[in-house]
C-alpha positions in Angstrom: -55.2 51.0 104.5 -56.3 54.5 102.8 -54.0 57.6 103.2 -55.2 60.1 106.0 -56.8 62.9 105.2 -54.3 66.2 104.4 -54.0 69.3 102.9 -50.6 69.2 102.6 -49.4 68.3 98.6 -46.6 66.7 100.2 -48.6 64.2 102.2 -50.9 63.3 99.0 -50.6 61.2 96.1 -50.2 62.7 92.5 -53.7 61.5 91.8 -55.1 63.1 94.7 -53.4 66.5 93.7 -55.0 66.1 90.5 -58.3 65.4 91.8 -58.2 68.3 94.2 -57.5 70.6 91.1 -60.7 69.6 89.7 -62.9 71.4 92.7 -60.3 74.0 93.8 -57.4 75.9 92.0 -55.9 77.8 94.9 -52.8 76.6 96.5 -51.0 78.2 99.7 -47.2 78.6 99.8 -45.9 78.8 103.4 -42.8 80.7 103.6 -41.1 80.6 107.0 -37.9 81.8 108.5 -35.0 80.4 110.6 -33.3 83.5 112.5 -32.3 84.5 115.9 -35.2 85.4 118.4 -35.0 86.1 121.8 -33.3 83.5 123.8 -36.7 82.0 125.2 -37.9 81.4 121.7 -36.8 79.1 118.7 -35.1 80.1 115.6 -37.9 78.6 113.8 -40.7 81.1 115.4 -41.7 82.5 112.4 -42.0 79.0 110.6 -44.1 77.4 113.5 -46.4 80.5 113.7 -46.7 80.7 109.8 -47.8 76.9 109.8 -50.3 77.3 112.6 -52.3 79.7 110.6 -52.0 77.8 107.5 -53.0 74.6 108.8 -56.0 76.1 110.4 -57.1 78.1 107.4 -56.6 74.9 105.2 -58.9 72.8 107.4 -61.8 75.6 107.0 -61.4 76.6 103.5 -60.4 73.0 102.3 -57.5 74.4 100.5 -54.2 72.8 99.8 -50.5 73.9 100.9 -47.1 73.2 100.0 -44.4 72.3 102.2 -43.1 75.2 104.3 -40.0 76.9 102.8 -38.0 77.1 106.3 -35.5 79.7 105.2 -36.3 83.3 104.3 -34.8 86.6 103.6 -32.9 87.5 106.9 -29.5 89.0 106.5 -30.0 91.5 109.3 -30.7 88.6 111.9 -27.3 86.9 110.9 -25.5 88.6 114.1 -21.7 89.1 114.3 -19.5 86.7 112.5 -18.6 83.9 114.8 -21.1 84.6 117.0 -23.2 81.4 116.3 -26.8 82.9 116.2 -27.8 80.0 113.8 -29.7 82.1 111.4 -30.2 81.0 107.9 -30.9 83.6 105.2 -31.2 83.9 101.4 -29.9 86.8 99.6 -32.8 88.8 97.9 -32.1 87.7 94.4 -31.9 83.9 95.6 -35.4 84.6 97.7 -36.9 86.2 94.7 -36.0 83.3 92.3 -37.3 80.5 94.8 -40.6 82.6 95.1 -40.7 82.5 91.4 -40.2 79.0 90.6 -42.7 77.6 93.4 -45.2 79.6 91.7 -44.4 78.6 88.1 -44.4 74.9 89.5 -47.8 75.3 90.7 -49.1 77.0 87.6 -47.4 74.6 85.3 -49.8 71.8 87.2 -53.0 73.8 86.8 -53.2 76.1 89.8 -54.5 79.4 88.7 -54.4 81.2 92.0 -51.2 81.3 94.2 -51.2 82.6 97.9 -48.0 82.9 99.6 -48.3 83.1 103.3 -45.6 84.3 105.6 -45.3 85.5 109.3 -41.6 86.7 108.8 -41.9 90.5 107.9 -38.7 91.0 106.2 -39.8 88.3 103.7 -42.4 90.7 102.5 -39.3 93.5 101.6 -38.1 91.8 98.5 -40.8 90.1 96.6 -42.9 93.0 94.8 -41.1 92.7 91.4 -41.2 89.1 91.4 -45.0 88.6 92.1 -45.6 91.3 89.5 -43.4 89.1 86.9 -45.5 86.1 87.8 -48.8 87.8 87.2 -47.5 89.7 83.9 -46.0 86.6 82.4 -49.0 83.8 83.5 -52.1 86.0 84.4 -52.6 84.2 87.3 -53.5 85.5 90.7 -50.7 85.9 93.0 -50.5 87.4 96.2 -48.5 87.6 99.5 -50.7 87.3 102.7 -49.0 88.5 105.7 -50.2 86.8 109.3 -51.3 89.5 112.1 -48.0 90.5 113.9 -45.7 93.8 114.2 -47.9 96.7 113.0 -50.9 94.9 111.8 -52.0 92.9 114.7 -55.7 94.6 114.8 -57.4 91.3 114.6 -55.9 90.2 118.1 -57.1 93.3 120.1 -59.3 91.0 122.3 -56.4 88.5 123.1 -53.6 91.1 123.3 -52.9 92.7 126.6 -49.6 94.8 126.0 -50.1 98.4 125.2 -49.0 99.8 121.8 -45.9 101.3 123.5 -45.1 97.6 124.6 -45.1 96.8 120.9 -46.8 93.5 121.7 -46.5 92.4 117.9 -42.8 92.3 117.4 -39.9 89.9 117.8 -40.1 87.1 120.3 -42.5 89.5 122.2 -45.9 88.6 123.5 -47.4 87.4 120.3 -44.5 85.5 119.0 -44.0 83.7 122.2 -47.5 83.0 122.6 -47.5 81.2 119.1 -44.4 79.4 119.4 -45.7 78.1 122.9 -48.7 77.0 121.2 -47.2 75.5 118.1 -44.7 73.5 120.4 -44.4 74.2 123.7 -41.0 72.2 124.0 -39.4 74.8 122.1 -40.0 77.7 124.6 -38.0 78.3 127.7 -39.8 81.3 129.5 -37.0 81.1 132.3 -35.0 82.9 129.8 -37.7 85.5 128.7 -37.3 89.0 129.7 -38.9 92.1 128.1 -36.8 94.6 126.2 -37.0 97.2 123.7 -35.7 98.4 120.6 -33.7 101.6 120.4 -31.7 103.7 117.5 -28.4 102.3 116.8 -25.9 103.8 119.1 -23.7 104.7 116.6 -26.4 107.1 115.3 -26.3 109.4 118.4 -28.9 111.0 120.5 -30.5 112.9 117.7 -32.3 109.5 116.6 -34.8 107.3 118.5 -36.4 103.9 117.5 -39.7 102.3 119.0 -39.9 99.0 117.4 -38.2 96.8 114.7 -39.2 98.5 111.5 -36.4 99.9 109.2 -37.2 103.1 110.2 -35.4 105.7 112.8 -37.2 108.5 114.1 -35.7 112.1 113.5 -37.0 115.6 114.7 -40.3 113.6 115.7 -40.8 112.2 112.3 -40.3 108.5 111.4 -39.4 108.9 107.8 -36.0 107.7 107.5 -35.6 104.2 106.6 -31.7 102.8 107.4 -30.7 99.5 106.5 -29.6 98.1 110.0 -28.4 95.0 111.7 -30.9 93.5 114.2 -28.3 93.5 116.8 -27.7 97.2 116.2 -31.3 98.2 117.6 -32.0 95.2 119.7 -29.5 94.0 122.1 -31.3 90.6 123.2 -33.3 89.8 119.9 -36.6 90.5 121.7 -38.4 93.6 121.5 -41.6 93.6 123.7 -42.8 91.9 126.4 -42.8 88.0 126.1 -43.9 87.8 129.9 -47.3 88.4 128.9 -47.5 85.3 126.7 -49.3 82.1 127.3 -50.0 78.9 125.2 -53.6 79.9 125.5 -53.0 83.3 123.5 -51.2 81.4 121.0 -54.2 78.9 120.4 -56.3 81.8 120.1 -54.1 83.5 117.7 -54.3 80.5 115.3 -57.8 80.4 115.4 -58.5 84.0 114.6 -56.0 84.3 112.3 -56.7 80.9 110.5 -60.2 81.9 110.3 -59.3 85.4 108.8 -57.3 83.6 106.0 -59.8 80.9 105.2 -62.2 83.8 104.8 -59.7 85.3 102.3 -59.1 82.0 100.6 -63.1 81.7 100.2 -63.3 84.9 98.1 -60.0 84.2 96.1 -61.8 80.7 95.0 -64.6 83.2 93.2 -62.1 85.1 91.3 -62.5 84.3 87.6 -59.1 83.9 86.8 -57.7 81.1 84.3 -54.0 80.9 83.2 -54.1 80.1 79.3 -52.5 76.5 78.5 -49.5 78.3 76.4 -48.7 80.4 79.7 -48.3 77.5 82.0 -45.1 76.3 80.6 -42.1 76.8 82.6 -39.4 76.5 80.1 -36.2 77.8 82.3 -36.9 75.0 84.9 -33.4 73.6 83.9 
């Protein structure tokens, strides 16, 4: 019986990966997260969302992907000690090492273009220097593709009902509740869903405010101060937005729109005239 058609290399034989490489030298590496969200959403909300987009894009662009890395950079989602939030996190150093070694593995095998894909915003905070290192060492194309969320959800204007002040793209709000619902409806308990807003950490006092989950606080009307904060210091319920506006149908539409956008990007990446020289493919520090 022949093996099922798949774009996930973990489900392919090594000979199939080699055959694929003769036609397409692009690989997606999905980077997820396991972290505290609103009580109605699963810890794996960002992972579910990432994979919903990646799978759709893979089919449209006929581009392979690696297995999801389900742990991200989430130190601020750990909660208080002994609280039992369930969050998993890598340190920044560990996370960069993982990104580096995943890319080097794929380059070693013959891939010239590496597209990391992630829905978790904080994964993007710690990777600039390692992406540059990968490029400088090998000459490959490498990038970090962020799915639509938080402040970058303009692609979704036709499916989002919440106004900007309701921060529909943020944590366990309208968008993320919808995508988790669409990816696996058994992981969402809407009886626990309730709207909530972010606020500046109370220990900062009344001179400061905060309107969403970014690292910035507002002072004297200007949002120009980035403060390392714990998520529970500015979000009481780990929900930022209005999950009551969510629906499975919105989540399915999200995967369609976001997947098509990623697929179009992949088609452009395929055209890049980039080939890593053989002498730069070696992964000498793999052990």
